[in-house]
VOZARO-8304 format. One line per field, with one value per residue (C-alpha): residue number from 1; residue in three letters; x, y negated, z negated. Coordinates in pm, 1 decimal. Each point is the difference from the previous one (the first is absolute). Last residue first. Example, Ala and Ser with C-alpha at 12.3 -4.5 7.8 and 13.67 -1.06 7.14 Angstrom:
<sites>
n 2;1
res Ser;Ala
x 1367.0;-137.0
y 106.0;344.0
z -714.0;-66.0
</sites>
This chain:
<sites>
n 447;446;445;444;443;442;441;440;439;438;437;436;435;434;433;432;431;430;429;428;427;426;425;424;423;422;421;420;419;418;417;416;415;414;413;412;411;410;409;408;407;406;405;404;403;402;401;400;399;398;397;396;395;394;393;392;391;390;389;388;387;386;385;384;383;382;381;380;379;378;377;376;375;374;373;372;371;370;369;368;367;366;365;364;363;362;361;360;359;358;357;356;355;354;353;352;351;350;349;348;347;346;345;344;343;342;341;340;339;338;337;336;335;334;333;332;331;330;329;328;327;326;325;324;323;322;321;320;319;318;317;316;315;314;313;312;311;310;309;308;307;306;305;304;303;302;301;300;299;298;297;296;295;294;293;292;291;290;289;288;287;286;285;284;283;282;281;280;279;278;277;276;275;274;273;272;271;270;269;268;267;266;265;264;263;262;261;260;259;258;257;256;255;254;253;252;251;250;249;248;247;246;245;244;243;242;241;240;239;238;237;236;235;234;233;232;231;230;229;228;227;226;225;224;223;222;221;220;219;218;217;216;215;214;213;212;211;210;209;208;207;206;205;204;203;202;201;200;199;198;197;196;195;194;193;192;191;190;189;188;187;186;185;184;183;182;181;180;179;178;177;176;175;174;173;172;171;170;169;168;167;166;165;164;163;162;161;160;159;158;157;156;155;154;153;152;151;150;149;148;147;146;145;144;143;142;141;140;139;138;137;136;135;134;133;132;131;130;129;128;127;126;125;124;123;122;121;120;119;118;117;116;115;114;113;112;111;110;109;108;107;106;105;104;103;102;101;100;99;98;97;96;95;94;93;92;91;90;89;88;87;86;85;84;83;82;81;80;79;78;77;76;75;74;73;72;71;70;69;68;67;66;65;64;63;62;61;60;59;58;57;56;55;54;53;52;51;50;49;48;47;46;45;44;43;42;41;40;39;38;37;36;35;34;33;32;31;30;29;28;27;26;25;24;23;22;21;20;19;18;17;16;15;14;13;12;11;10;9;8;7;6;5;4;3;2;1
res Glu;Asp;Cys;Asp;Arg;Gly;Leu;Gln;Ser;Gln;Ile;Tyr;Ile;Lys;Ala;Asp;Arg;Leu;Leu;Ser;Met;Thr;Gly;Ala;Val;Val;Val;Ala;Gly;Glu;Ser;Asp;Ala;Ala;Ala;Leu;Ala;Glu;Ala;Leu;Ala;Glu;Gly;Val;Asp;Glu;Thr;Ala;Arg;Ile;Asn;Ala;Asn;Tyr;Lys;Glu;Ala;Thr;Ala;Leu;Ala;Glu;Glu;Ala;Ala;Pro;Phe;Val;Leu;Asn;Asn;Asn;Ser;Ala;Arg;Thr;Leu;Trp;Val;Ala;Glu;Gly;Glu;Pro;Ala;Leu;Thr;Asp;Ile;Val;Gly;Gln;Trp;Asp;Lys;Asp;Ala;Pro;Val;Gly;Leu;Ile;Phe;Tyr;Leu;Pro;Lys;His;Glu;Arg;Thr;Val;Leu;Glu;Arg;Leu;Tyr;Ala;Ala;Ser;Glu;Ala;Asn;Ile;Ala;Gly;Asp;Leu;Leu;Ile;Pro;Pro;Ser;Gly;Ala;Val;Leu;Gln;Cys;Arg;Gly;Pro;Trp;Arg;Ala;Thr;Asp;Leu;Gly;Ala;Gln;Leu;Ile;Glu;Asp;Gly;Ile;Gly;Pro;Leu;Val;Glu;Glu;Ala;Leu;Ala;Ile;Ala;Val;Gly;Ala;Asn;Tyr;Ala;Gln;Phe;Ser;Gly;Ala;Leu;Pro;Ile;His;Phe;Gln;Ser;Lys;Arg;Gln;Arg;Ser;Gln;Tyr;Glu;Phe;Ser;Ser;Gly;Gly;Leu;Gly;Ala;Ala;Thr;Val;Ala;Val;Ser;Phe;Asp;Glu;Gly;Gly;Leu;Lys;Leu;Pro;Val;Glu;Val;Ala;Arg;Cys;Leu;Ser;Arg;Leu;Leu;Ser;Ala;Ile;Glu;Pro;Gln;Gln;Arg;Tyr;Ser;Val;Cys;Val;Glu;Gln;Gly;Ser;Lys;Val;Val;Ala;Met;Lys;Asn;Ala;Ala;Ile;Asp;Leu;Leu;Thr;Pro;Gly;Leu;Gln;Asp;Gln;His;Glu;Phe;Met;Ile;Pro;Thr;Leu;Val;Ser;Trp;Arg;Asn;Ala;Ile;Val;Asn;Val;Asp;Asp;Ala;Leu;Ala;Gly;Arg;Gly;Cys;Glu;Leu;Val;His;Phe;Asp;Thr;His;Glu;Gln;Arg;Phe;Trp;Leu;Leu;Ala;Val;Ala;Leu;Val;Thr;Gly;Val;Pro;Gly;Leu;Tyr;His;Asp;Pro;Pro;Met;Ser;Ala;Gln;Ile;Lys;Lys;Val;Leu;Val;Met;Ile;Lys;Glu;Thr;Leu;Arg;Val;Phe;Glu;Arg;Glu;Pro;Ile;Lys;Gln;Trp;Asn;Ile;Arg;Val;Arg;Glu;Cys;Phe;Asp;Val;Leu;His;Pro;Gly;Thr;Phe;Leu;Gly;Thr;Lys;Tyr;Gly;Ala;Ala;Gln;Met;Ile;Ser;Ala;Ile;Ile;Ala;Ser;Thr;Ser;Gly;Lys;Gly;Lys;Ser;Gly;Ala;Ile;Leu;Val;Ser;Pro;Pro;Gln;Ser;Leu;Ser;Leu;Gly;Leu;Glu;Gln;Leu;Leu;Gln;Arg;Cys;Tyr;Gly;Pro;His;Arg;Lys;Tyr;Ile;Asp;Leu;Leu;Gly;Pro;Ala;Ile;His;Pro;Gln;Ala;Leu;Val;Tyr;Ser;Arg;Tyr;Ile;Ser;Lys;Ile;Ala;Asn;Tyr;Ala;Asp;Met
x 3505.7;158.1;376.7;66.8;360.8;193.5;323.5;148.0;-310.9;-269.6;240.3;173.0;-311.0;-139.8;312.5;-16.5;-366.6;81.1;257.6;-265.3;-242.6;249.5;174.9;32.7;132.1;23.5;200.0;-62.0;255.1;70.0;-4.7;275.0;-24.8;336.2;-67.7;-336.8;151.6;268.0;-246.6;-252.3;272.4;105.8;-357.5;-58.2;286.6;180.9;170.9;85.2;118.8;-41.7;114.5;91.1;-359.2;-154.3;230.0;106.1;-336.7;34.8;344.6;-109.1;-276.4;217.9;251.4;-255.7;-139.9;-381.4;-237.0;-143.1;-311.8;-91.4;265.6;-199.1;265.6;-47.1;265.4;220.3;127.2;65.6;-3.6;131.1;-92.0;-278.7;-199.4;212.7;-50.0;-392.6;-101.2;293.9;1.4;-371.1;30.5;302.2;-199.3;-279.0;-106.9;148.4;329.6;-179.7;-5.9;187.9;66.2;89.3;19.1;122.2;-168.4;107.4;-329.4;-188.8;-340.7;-129.1;282.3;-163.5;-337.7;107.4;277.8;-257.0;-222.5;297.2;101.1;-343.3;57.7;349.0;-87.7;15.9;-113.1;-144.6;51.2;135.9;65.3;223.7;5.2;339.4;-118.3;-329.5;-318.5;-19.6;-147.9;-155.5;30.1;-146.4;147.0;-298.2;-341.9;-222.6;-332.6;-164.4;-40.8;-124.7;-288.3;-96.8;29.7;-252.8;-225.9;12.7;-41.7;-337.5;-108.8;-319.2;34.3;216.5;147.3;-0.9;136.9;237.0;156.8;65.5;143.0;239.0;108.9;62.1;194.0;227.2;39.3;90.2;248.8;187.8;100.0;220.9;-23.3;-324.7;-192.9;-277.2;-179.7;-324.0;-149.4;-349.6;-192.1;-279.1;-226.2;66.3;369.8;271.4;269.3;238.6;318.8;212.9;287.0;202.3;227.5;314.6;-124.7;-269.0;-240.2;-273.1;-34.8;-276.3;-205.3;-279.8;-313.1;-192.2;244.7;361.1;-62.6;-239.4;-335.6;-104.1;-340.7;3.7;-187.2;236.4;82.5;-26.7;236.9;250.2;-10.7;63.4;287.2;166.8;-26.1;134.4;289.3;81.6;-30.4;220.0;-215.5;-163.3;-81.2;-290.5;-331.9;-199.7;-362.8;-304.2;132.3;-231.3;274.8;350.3;273.9;278.4;130.4;133.0;329.5;80.6;-132.2;224.5;314.9;-72.4;-78.8;335.1;167.0;217.5;-236.4;-97.9;268.2;309.1;-124.4;-23.1;-35.1;-80.4;-264.9;-360.1;-83.6;-264.5;-316.3;-286.8;-278.8;-342.9;-241.5;272.4;-80.7;315.4;203.6;210.9;204.3;164.6;159.8;-4.7;-185.4;75.5;383.1;279.9;-201.6;-360.1;-95.4;-321.6;-205.3;-288.2;-309.9;-224.1;235.8;-142.3;317.3;-29.4;-87.0;302.7;225.3;-123.6;48.7;352.1;103.9;-147.5;181.0;329.3;-63.6;-70.3;311.2;197.5;-126.3;-151.4;226.5;29.6;309.7;-56.3;-359.2;-238.4;-202.4;230.7;27.2;-377.8;23.2;306.1;-172.7;-307.5;202.5;200.5;-316.5;-22.8;375.2;-4.5;-276.5;172.7;326.3;-159.2;-217.5;315.1;180.0;-274.9;-139.1;96.3;-190.9;-71.6;-377.1;41.7;330.1;171.1;329.1;156.5;15.9;302.0;185.3;257.2;-103.2;-277.3;-68.2;-287.3;-351.2;-330.8;-198.4;-316.0;-217.8;-241.8;-208.7;-75.3;86.0;335.6;57.0;-101.9;241.0;288.8;-51.5;-3.5;318.9;171.8;-106.7;134.4;322.3;38.4;-89.6;223.3;174.3;-51.9;-378.6;-271.4;-231.5;-305.6;-298.7;-205.2;-360.0;-26.8;-79.8;76.6;245.3;-157.8;207.0;-120.5;356.5;-55.6;-99.5;310.0;223.5;-166.8;35.0;362.5;52.2;-172.3;265.4;231.4;328.3;245.3;-159.3;-166.1;326.4;214.3;228.6;375.4;115.9;-214.8;-144.9;92.4;287.6;-229.5;-303.5;102.2;105.0;-327.9;-201.6;229.7;-33.7;-275.7;176.4;305.2;-207.9;-155.4;337.3;139.5;-320.3;18.3;-174.6
y 4378.6;47.8;3.7;290.8;53.4;283.4;-202.8;110.8;86.4;-241.2;-299.5;55.0;5.3;-302.9;-195.3;67.8;-107.5;-302.2;-100.0;55.2;-228.6;-294.8;-126.3;61.8;279.4;-90.5;216.4;-39.9;-19.0;164.2;370.0;-16.1;-294.8;49.7;375.9;-93.5;-279.5;232.0;263.3;-234.9;-174.4;340.5;85.4;-339.6;72.4;-254.4;-157.5;-358.3;-76.1;-307.1;-73.5;-355.5;-127.0;-307.9;-132.4;361.3;71.3;-227.8;122.5;357.3;-40.7;-166.5;277.3;286.6;-142.6;-70.7;292.9;95.6;245.9;241.8;251.9;59.5;136.2;-301.9;-240.4;-76.4;-288.6;142.3;-265.5;18.8;-127.2;-165.1;-318.6;-229.0;233.2;-14.0;-336.5;-90.5;361.0;-1.7;-338.9;100.8;304.4;-203.2;226.8;45.3;126.3;289.9;5.9;274.0;-72.0;237.3;-193.3;122.9;-176.9;-12.9;21.4;-307.5;145.9;-338.6;-27.8;259.1;-160.1;-364.7;134.0;196.2;-304.7;-194.3;260.0;-19.1;-374.2;28.3;239.9;379.1;137.6;353.5;119.0;315.2;2.0;272.2;87.4;121.8;254.4;110.1;-138.6;-156.6;-346.3;-124.6;-376.6;55.5;324.4;213.5;-173.4;145.9;-56.9;254.7;-222.0;-280.2;210.7;111.4;-383.2;-99.4;292.7;-92.1;-379.6;71.7;-42.8;-213.4;-89.7;268.6;-161.3;-356.3;89.2;235.5;-290.7;-197.0;311.7;57.7;-368.2;26.2;331.5;-189.1;-278.2;258.5;141.6;-322.0;60.2;278.6;372.2;194.2;120.2;-252.8;-116.5;-183.9;-256.0;-147.3;-306.3;100.8;-72.0;-354.0;77.5;58.4;261.8;11.9;192.1;287.9;93.8;328.4;226.9;-175.9;-307.6;-255.2;-155.2;-256.7;-58.1;-253.3;84.1;-220.6;15.3;-244.8;-289.4;134.6;294.7;-72.0;171.1;-126.6;63.0;66.1;-243.6;13.2;-378.2;-16.2;285.8;-155.7;-347.3;162.8;205.0;-310.0;-186.0;304.5;3.7;-340.9;16.0;314.4;301.8;153.7;365.2;17.4;179.5;-31.9;84.9;176.5;-12.7;-100.8;-227.8;123.2;-54.5;250.4;-267.5;-187.3;171.4;-155.4;-343.0;24.5;65.4;-303.5;-203.5;88.6;-131.4;172.6;266.2;360.9;205.5;-211.3;-143.9;348.0;-142.1;-329.6;42.9;129.6;158.8;266.4;-30.7;238.4;53.0;180.1;155.5;97.8;34.1;184.3;-150.0;-157.5;319.6;-51.8;-330.8;-302.5;-233.7;204.4;-62.8;204.9;316.5;36.8;223.8;193.7;95.1;233.6;106.2;310.3;256.1;315.1;218.5;34.6;-379.4;-101.1;231.6;-155.1;-348.3;78.1;139.1;-309.6;-222.0;186.6;-99.5;-352.4;-33.3;142.0;-283.7;101.5;-173.3;-275.3;-118.4;265.3;-105.4;258.0;267.7;279.6;-88.3;42.4;357.6;80.8;-111.7;207.9;319.6;-81.7;-14.2;364.7;48.1;-270.9;167.9;336.5;-157.9;-200.4;293.3;228.8;-271.5;-25.7;-345.9;-164.1;51.5;-342.1;49.0;47.0;-110.3;-101.4;-202.2;269.2;226.8;-159.2;134.7;-191.8;-370.4;-41.6;-329.0;-42.9;53.7;170.4;121.7;200.3;-5.5;264.0;-220.8;78.0;-334.5;130.0;55.1;-360.1;-118.7;202.7;-119.3;-359.7;58.3;157.8;-275.2;-259.9;208.1;10.0;-363.3;-143.6;-275.6;-145.2;17.4;245.4;253.0;140.3;121.6;276.0;138.5;350.6;-93.5;-328.2;93.1;338.3;269.3;173.1;90.3;-224.0;-288.1;36.2;3.4;-298.3;-183.4;93.8;-135.2;-328.0;-49.2;-151.6;-104.7;-204.1;-355.9;-5.4;150.9;-296.2;51.5;-45.6;263.3;75.9;355.2;238.6;195.8;53.2;142.3;363.1;-10.5;-143.3;271.3;272.9;-114.0;258.7;268.5;-28.4;29.1;318.4;115.4;-24.7;147.5;318.9;54.3
z 1455.6;-350.7;5.7;-234.3;-115.3;110.4;10.3;345.8;189.6;-151.5;-68.0;327.0;211.9;-197.2;64.0;372.0;13.4;-205.8;266.7;274.1;-201.8;22.6;-326.7;-352.4;-219.7;-362.8;-244.1;-367.5;-288.9;-328.7;70.1;272.5;216.6;156.9;76.0;146.9;203.5;144.6;100.7;133.8;218.4;145.2;66.2;172.1;246.1;209.0;-301.2;-112.5;-359.2;-207.9;-360.0;13.4;15.4;144.0;267.3;51.8;135.1;312.2;92.2;-34.1;225.5;268.1;-35.3;5.4;329.9;-57.3;71.6;326.8;-22.9;273.8;-127.0;-317.2;-241.5;-239.7;-90.2;-300.0;-224.4;-343.3;-282.0;-356.6;-351.0;196.0;-57.2;231.5;286.8;-10.0;138.7;229.8;128.7;91.9;155.4;206.8;119.7;123.1;278.3;356.8;-140.1;-177.5;-389.9;-209.7;-346.9;-287.8;-337.6;-344.4;-279.6;-357.7;-212.7;-138.6;115.9;120.5;252.5;211.0;56.3;64.6;230.1;201.5;43.7;103.0;239.3;177.4;33.0;120.1;286.4;57.0;-324.8;50.9;-361.0;-162.2;-365.1;-144.1;-380.9;-142.9;-121.0;155.6;145.2;337.6;-31.5;320.5;56.2;334.3;134.8;-88.8;-30.8;-279.5;-134.9;-228.7;-303.8;206.6;128.1;-358.4;-95.6;262.5;-110.3;-356.2;75.6;161.8;371.3;8.8;360.1;184.0;317.4;-148.6;-352.0;166.7;202.8;-312.8;-172.1;298.2;-17.8;-370.3;56.4;252.1;-269.6;-268.8;257.2;3.6;-365.9;119.6;-70.1;93.6;-294.1;22.1;-326.0;-30.4;-227.6;92.0;81.1;235.4;293.7;69.8;-16.7;-259.5;-22.5;-288.6;58.8;-136.3;232.0;81.5;-170.6;130.9;-192.6;-21.1;-261.7;6.3;371.1;83.5;306.8;141.2;204.5;210.8;-3.0;-84.6;239.6;288.5;57.7;349.5;146.3;373.0;224.5;289.1;-8.2;-382.8;-40.5;243.4;-179.2;-347.6;147.3;160.1;-342.1;-183.6;235.1;-38.8;-387.1;-43.4;-57.6;-302.3;99.1;237.9;22.0;316.5;-42.5;166.7;343.7;286.9;186.3;-47.3;-238.4;85.2;244.0;-319.0;42.7;330.9;-101.3;-311.9;209.3;221.0;-314.5;-143.4;316.3;267.3;129.9;-51.5;162.0;-26.8;-325.4;-168.1;-330.5;-194.5;-252.7;-44.8;-335.0;30.8;218.0;-32.1;242.0;-33.8;240.1;242.9;367.2;75.0;295.9;-266.2;-47.0;332.4;-94.8;236.4;-222.8;-309.9;-68.5;-147.6;-24.9;-118.4;-294.0;16.9;-302.2;113.0;-176.3;-2.9;146.7;170.2;29.7;385.5;31.1;-213.6;202.1;321.7;-143.9;-104.5;342.3;164.9;-243.5;92.1;362.6;-90.7;-218.7;300.3;218.7;339.2;237.3;270.0;190.8;273.9;67.9;-159.6;170.1;-55.2;-379.4;-34.6;145.8;-201.1;-321.0;96.4;39.6;-315.7;-218.9;-81.5;-35.3;-271.3;-172.1;-17.6;-116.7;-276.8;-103.4;-13.7;-210.8;-262.7;-18.0;-329.5;-303.0;-166.5;-5.1;379.9;137.0;330.4;-2.3;-228.9;293.8;129.3;-296.9;-209.9;-40.2;260.2;172.9;-7.0;-139.6;54.9;-290.1;29.7;-310.9;-118.7;-225.7;-362.0;-170.4;-83.6;368.2;65.0;-271.4;133.9;350.1;-111.7;-186.4;302.3;233.8;-253.6;-13.5;370.5;75.0;-273.4;195.7;351.0;36.2;140.2;-165.1;202.2;-203.4;149.6;24.0;140.6;272.8;194.1;280.2;38.3;162.3;306.0;131.7;304.1;-250.8;-205.6;307.0;157.3;-324.4;-7.5;353.7;-92.2;-265.5;253.5;-127.1;220.7;27.9;-360.4;-149.7;101.8;303.7;-48.6;252.7;297.6;-37.3;286.9;-179.0;-304.2;179.6;15.9;-379.4;-106.2;189.0;-144.1;-356.9;-88.7;204.9;-213.4;-316.9;131.6;124.7;-368.2;-153.8;223.2;338.1
</sites>
């Protein structure tokens, strides 16, 4: 088995079930994390050891997970990190102290569990499946056990209530901002979505740390934490973050809680990363009471999260960001317009995301805009004519192209040494861009 066939086998259960699943079902009716629990238990994997934190939310889960892992590593803990989706290489989803699982180990461990996966699959109704995320989680936990990790940081997918990752008996939970997303899978209202995400909060936990939330979500979270007797540490009330400087080189911020009032710097671009760092610090204060500012800053210094406001050094500079809705695009606009450089945008957002919102927000700021799409055949993008008609309302210099490499070549030539190129859209688009940047430009896109 090679890596391609290992990945294919991971998705086999899902692919077999797809023709039998009734359309329009919410996740709670079509996803069955009990099968993941069964797989982990039959592999002899503990659901509670080493201690773990689960991260859920709508925005910033991945970077918050990465920052938490960096802080724990700086504190001397061998830290397993599980995230998704990947940007370029599937193995990016599974890391120890930021080193991704070697491909040969990924293939070997996938082969090891496939006998059990097939056995579990054979006992299921035809419309049930063992989720791909749960299968990859099993691979991750096997590798973590093999390498004797001390602490795990595990990112949930779009929800938590029906998410395979949430079978883990996590000691801590973290909630990033919750907003409208995946309504067809999680439910039509904001509180439906929030209830799905909040399932990471379970009785017996030491604490739930949450980013500042909208009032109705904060109220629901307080009620849940009281009901299951889990202490809540809420941004804006129990800790605060005030950004003092922000730019492409990162953000400086003041963090204040009952434990400290300190200044920190996070090298990830985008002022919102300061708030993600604040959440990570708030958790670290609970996991490691007495942790010092120097260790916290050392963790922040080594934090990275490719593809999310990621600056690729060189002339002209290139910024990669996974903005797929108007709100994310507004964060990106705030960042890139501070530099006062001519901006050349390459945008590629699938049709089932807020592509109009991204265009509306970013197109007016560009000297020129290229509308393109990812090579991922599983994604559907808006028709070029429709996207052009939308973008031309805001910018007269618009071009549509099927190939992100062609768009990058043209944008880089137009930007020359005075401007900056911004690539924004789905992660598959950023993957294509990174491959082009590394192979054709010879620039390092740190993973």
